[in-house]
Structure formats: C-alpha cells, structure tokens
C-alpha positions in Angstrom: 66.6 32.8 -49.6 64.1 32.5 -46.8 61.3 32.1 -49.4 62.8 29.3 -51.1 61.8 26.6 -48.3 58.3 27.9 -48.1 57.9 27.8 -51.8 59.2 24.3 -52.0 56.9 23.3 -49.3 54.1 24.8 -51.2 55.0 22.8 -54.3 55.3 19.7 -52.6 52.1 20.2 -50.9 50.1 20.9 -54.1 51.4 17.8 -55.8 51.2 15.5 -52.6 47.9 14.2 -53.8 49.4 12.3 -56.8 51.8 9.6 -56.7 52.6 7.9 -59.8 54.6 5.0 -61.4 55.4 4.2 -64.8 52.5 2.0 -65.7 49.7 3.1 -63.3 48.6 6.2 -61.3 47.8 6.6 -57.5 45.7 9.5 -56.4 46.2 10.1 -52.7 43.3 11.5 -50.8 43.0 15.2 -50.1 41.8 16.4 -47.1 40.6 13.9 -44.5 41.1 10.4 -45.9 38.5 7.7 -45.3 40.8 4.6 -45.2 39.2 3.3 -48.5 41.1 2.2 -51.5 39.4 2.3 -54.7 40.9 0.5 -57.7 39.8 1.8 -61.3 40.2 -0.3 -64.2 40.7 1.1 -67.8 40.8 -1.1 -70.9 38.5 -0.8 -73.9 38.7 -0.1 -77.4 36.0 2.3 -78.0 34.5 4.3 -75.1 37.9 6.1 -73.9 38.1 4.6 -70.4 41.6 5.8 -70.4 40.4 9.2 -69.9 37.4 8.3 -67.9 38.9 6.4 -65.0 41.6 8.8 -64.2 39.0 11.6 -64.0 36.8 9.5 -61.7 39.8 8.6 -59.5 40.6 12.5 -58.9 37.0 13.2 -58.1 37.0 10.3 -55.5 40.2 11.3 -54.1 39.9 15.0 -54.1 36.3 15.4 -53.0 35.7 12.2 -50.9 38.9 11.0 -49.4 39.4 7.8 -51.3 42.9 6.6 -52.2 42.4 5.7 -56.0 44.7 3.6 -58.0 44.0 3.7 -61.9 45.1 0.7 -63.8 45.6 0.7 -67.8 46.0 -1.3 -70.9 49.6 -0.6 -72.3 51.8 -1.8 -75.2 55.3 -3.2 -74.9 56.8 0.3 -74.8 54.5 1.5 -71.8 52.2 3.5 -74.1 48.5 3.2 -73.2 47.0 1.0 -75.7 43.2 0.2 -75.6 43.5 -2.6 -78.0 46.2 -4.4 -75.8 43.4 -6.8 -74.5 45.9 -8.9 -72.6 47.3 -6.1 -70.5 46.5 -4.9 -67.0 49.3 -2.7 -65.4 50.0 -3.3 -61.6 47.5 -6.0 -60.9 48.9 -6.2 -57.5 46.8 -3.1 -56.5 43.7 -5.4 -56.6 45.3 -7.1 -53.5 44.3 -4.1 -51.4 41.1 -2.8 -53.1 38.1 -2.2 -51.2 36.0 -1.3 -54.3 36.4 -1.7 -58.1 35.3 0.7 -60.7 35.6 -0.7 -64.2 35.1 0.2 -67.8 36.5 -3.0 -69.8 35.8 -4.7 -73.1 36.8 -8.0 -74.4 40.0 -8.4 -72.2 42.1 -11.7 -72.0 44.3 -11.2 -69.1 46.9 -13.8 -68.0 46.5 -16.0 -65.0 48.2 -13.6 -62.6 46.0 -10.6 -63.3 42.8 -12.8 -63.8 43.7 -14.4 -60.4 44.0 -11.1 -58.4 40.7 -9.8 -59.9 39.0 -13.2 -59.0 40.5 -13.0 -55.4 39.3 -9.3 -55.0 35.6 -10.5 -55.9 36.0 -13.5 -53.5 36.8 -11.0 -50.8 33.5 -9.4 -51.4 34.7 -6.2 -53.1 31.8 -4.1 -54.6 31.9 -3.7 -58.2 30.7 -0.7 -60.2 30.6 -1.5 -63.7 30.3 0.9 -66.7 29.1 0.3 -70.2 31.0 -2.3 -72.0 31.9 -4.1 -68.8 28.9 -6.2 -69.5 31.2 -7.9 -71.8 34.5 -7.4 -70.2 36.0 -10.7 -71.1 36.7 -12.3 -74.5 37.4 -15.8 -73.1 40.9 -16.1 -75.0 43.2 -17.6 -74.8 41.6 -20.9 -74.2 43.6 -21.5 -71.0 42.8 -18.3 -69.6 41.1 -18.3 -65.9 38.3 -16.2 -67.4 37.8 -18.4 -70.7 34.7 -19.7 -69.2 33.5 -16.0 -68.5 33.4 -15.5 -72.1 30.7 -12.9 -72.9 28.9 -15.1 -75.4 28.6 -18.2 -73.4 25.2 -19.7 -73.1 24.8 -18.5 -69.5 26.0 -15.0 -70.5 29.5 -15.4 -69.0 30.8 -12.5 -66.7 28.3 -10.0 -67.7 25.0 -12.0 -66.9 26.5 -14.0 -63.9 27.8 -11.0 -62.0 26.4 -7.9 -63.5 22.9 -9.1 -64.6 23.5 -8.7 -68.4 26.0 -9.4 -71.2 26.3 -7.8 -74.5 22.9 -8.1 -76.5 22.6 -5.3 -79.0 22.6 -1.4 -79.7 19.1 -0.7 -78.9 19.1 3.0 -80.0 20.9 3.7 -83.2 24.7 3.8 -82.6 26.2 7.4 -82.9 22.8 8.7 -83.9 20.5 8.3 -81.0 21.7 9.5 -77.6 20.2 8.5 -74.2 18.2 10.2 -71.5 18.2 8.5 -68.3 14.8 8.3 -66.7 14.6 7.5 -62.9 12.5 4.6 -61.9 9.9 6.0 -59.8 9.6 3.0 -57.5 13.2 3.2 -56.7 13.7 6.9 -56.7 14.7 7.0 -53.1 17.6 4.4 -53.5 20.6 5.9 -51.9 22.7 5.6 -55.2 20.1 8.0 -56.8 20.6 10.7 -54.0 21.2 14.1 -55.6 20.8 12.6 -59.2 18.4 14.8 -61.0 19.6 14.6 -64.6 21.1 11.7 -66.6 22.2 12.2 -70.3 24.7 10.4 -72.4 25.7 10.8 -76.0 26.0 6.9 -76.5 23.0 5.0 -77.3 20.8 2.7 -75.3 21.8 -0.9 -75.0 19.4 -3.7 -75.1 19.3 -5.2 -71.5 17.0 -7.5 -69.5 18.5 -7.7 -65.9 17.3 -10.6 -63.8 14.5 -10.3 -61.5 16.8 -9.8 -58.5 18.2 -6.7 -60.2 16.9 -3.2 -58.5 16.4 -0.8 -61.5 17.5 2.6 -60.9 17.0 4.4 -64.4 15.7 3.4 -67.8 17.1 4.8 -71.2 14.9 6.9 -73.2 16.1 6.6 -76.9 16.3 10.3 -78.4 16.0 11.2 -81.9 19.4 12.9 -82.0 22.5 13.2 -80.0 21.8 16.2 -77.9 19.7 16.2 -74.4 17.0 18.6 -76.2 15.9 16.4 -78.9 12.6 14.8 -78.6 12.1 10.9 -77.8 12.4 8.4 -80.6 9.3 6.4 -81.7 9.8 3.4 -83.8 9.4 -0.5 -83.5 12.1 -3.1 -83.5 12.6 -6.6 -82.3 14.2 -7.6 -79.1 16.6 -10.5 -79.2 13.9 -12.8 -78.0 11.9 -11.8 -81.0 9.3 -9.5 -79.4 8.5 -6.5 -81.3 8.0 -3.2 -79.5 8.5 0.5 -79.5 12.0 1.5 -78.6 10.7 3.5 -75.7 7.7 1.4 -74.6 9.0 0.0 -72.4 12.3 1.8 -72.0 15.4 -0.5 -71.5 17.0 -0.5 -67.9 20.4 1.5 -68.1 21.4 1.4 -64.4 20.6 -1.2 -61.9 22.1 -2.7 -58.6 22.2 -6.3 -57.5 23.7 -8.4 -54.7 25.3 -11.6 -55.9 27.1 -14.7 -54.3 30.7 -15.2 -55.0 32.8 -18.3 -55.5 33.9 -17.9 -51.7 30.5 -17.9 -50.4 30.2 -14.3 -49.9 28.5 -11.5 -51.5 29.3 -8.5 -53.8 27.2 -5.4 -54.0 27.1 -4.5 -57.8 26.2 -1.4 -59.7 25.9 -1.7 -63.4 25.2 1.0 -65.9 25.1 0.6 -69.6 26.0 4.3 -69.8 29.4 5.4 -68.9 31.7 6.3 -72.0 34.0 9.2 -71.2 31.7 11.6 -73.1 28.7 10.2 -71.0 30.6 11.2 -67.8 30.7 14.9 -68.7 27.4 14.5 -67.4 27.1 15.6 -63.8 24.4 13.2 -62.8 26.1 10.2 -64.2 29.2 11.0 -62.2 27.3 11.4 -59.1 25.5 8.1 -59.8 28.9 6.4 -60.0 30.3 8.2 -56.9 27.2 7.4 -54.8 27.6 3.7 -56.0 31.1 3.6 -54.4 29.7 4.8 -51.1 26.8 2.4 -51.4 28.9 -0.6 -52.3 31.2 0.0 -49.3 28.5 0.4 -46.8 29.2 4.3 -46.3 26.6 7.0 -45.9 25.8 8.4 -49.3 26.3 12.3 -49.4 23.1 14.3 -49.9 24.6 15.9 -53.0 28.1 14.3 -53.6 30.7 16.7 -55.0 31.6 15.5 -58.4 33.3 18.4 -60.2 36.3 17.2 -62.2 39.6 18.1 -60.5 41.0 20.0 -63.6 40.0 20.2 -67.1 37.8 17.3 -68.6 37.3 17.3 -72.3 36.8 13.7 -73.2 37.5 12.3 -76.7 34.7 11.2 -78.9 34.0 7.5 -78.7 34.8 5.1 -81.7 37.2 2.4 -82.6 39.6 4.9 -84.0 40.5 8.4 -82.8 41.7 7.6 -79.3 44.7 10.0 -78.3 47.8 8.6 -79.3 51.1 8.4 -77.5 49.6 8.7 -73.8 51.4 7.1 -70.8 49.8 6.4 -67.4 52.3 9.0 -66.0 50.5 11.8 -68.2 47.4 11.5 -65.8 49.4 12.4 -62.7 47.9 15.5 -61.1 51.4 17.1 -61.3 51.3 16.9 -65.0 
C-alpha cells in the first residue's frame, strides 16, 4: 500500500509535460521553463504537417523549455483532416504566442482565426515558415480577411509580402530529385546556422527569388535521386522570368531570414525555408535550423549545438496528396499517448 502513492506520483510526473484538449495539444516545458510560448500551426494537404508540428513542439518543450501549443485542421467530427482548409483549432492560443512555427497550404480561415493570426503578427511575433507556407492562404472565400493575401495576387500575397516569396514552381523534379542544402558561405556564421552541418530533404527544390533584403542562409542543390548520396543533377530549364540556366548554377535559395514591417508599424523577424516536409524533418540539420530560428526570432541566445532529438519515435509518412494517416485526432499526439 505504501508503494501506491509513490507510483502514482511517478506516473503523474512522467505525463505532466503534456496537457491536451480535444482539438489541440499543449506541451508544457520539461526542466527549466524559459517563459516563452511557441504556437505551431499544422494545415496542409501534402507534406504531413500534422505529424511534423507535434514532433517539433515536443523537441522545443523537452529540450529547450518552451511551452508549445499545436493547432490543427480538423473535420466536423474532430478528426485531423489536412483538406479542411477553413479549420484552425483553438485560434485563441495565438493571443499569447511569442513565436509562430507554421506549415500551411491554401488555408481559408474565418474572420475570427484570421484576426487572431493578424493580431499576433501586429504584436511583432517572429514567424518560422516551412515549405508550402509561401502559399499559405488561398484567398477564399472572397470576404475572408486574408482574401487580399491570396498566393497568386500580382504582389505575391502573404508569401512574397511577409516571407519573401510565393509559390513559383517545382525547380527540381517532384518526387524524383531530392535536395541537398548548401550553406551560403557569406552567411555561414549566422546564429540560425549554429551547429548546422548537414541539410538534406527528400522533397525537391522550389524555384525562389527572395528580395534583396533577405539574408540567404542555404541554397538547394538538386540531386539526381532521392537519397543524400546521389550526385548533383545537371540540366537546364527556364525560370518563371524566362531565363534559361542550369538547375544548380546558380542554386536556388532554400532558407533565408528577413525583418519586415507589419501593419502596426513594428517589425517581425522571419525565417523561411522551402524545405520542411515531415520527411525532410527527419534530418537533424533541418530540425536544428528550425529550433535555432525560434531562439533567434525571440532574441534569445542560440545554443552552440541545440538538442533536437525527437522526444519519442518519429517515422514520418511520405508526402503526397493521398496517403496521410486516417482517423488521427489531436489527442493522439499527446505525450501520454
């Protein structure tokens, strides 16, 4: 009988780092909390953000003392549905966000969710945006607060205005040619690259031309195959501007930072990477780049070599418009599960 209270305390302690609700997950910091709240937004039909964002949230909470809240797209039954573009669970979490990490694609949130996202931006919250976040918003319905941020507006909408680029094209061959990230020599000492020695993703390089104010951190070498040991590709193609060039000369930017003005007159620190599918984030270097970007965005000292080991098994599902895991609910990503 005397063992029961101790056993109960041990069990409660083991699971205290995870508080969860029906439609979102909160990872409380383990060890010493740093007082910062990171909100991670999952919502895309192709790159398994519903698997990637919880993994990153656990890394940030377990190793680095952040409180992390992961929000999802769900259907009417509360099941995670990447195609539910109008859904963002518990947008009230954005009211207390100190930083946002996002992997979104063609979302069309209602006024309430859009307003909370906009308010966070206007507070100067830093944004770490992955892969399809360059075209995060579809612009529909027409009365959406984000209709003017449509990805294919003449000014590039959300992506180009804030991140520095919108959707342009698959520069490498999709699902055929993977990406090796090559550090930009001139910016190799940037804090976001601290401890980053290897970058690889099995997604292809996107065509991208960030503006002059962007600090390029890494460029994407198009590989001939889908593994890191395949040689670089060599063939020519035309950019959207009609310039014909070799796919690797020059290499397209795949990670950059910016500091941009927001509608309230303040500034947002931004890290954009066109890498970032759930399978890409199996790469230690890419996880470290994302974690470093959170520290940098918040003005915190970036660790010399940030711990980025997933807190538990991480076996991401291959990307594609079909094949996502069915029947998942946000509660399935609670640590206690």
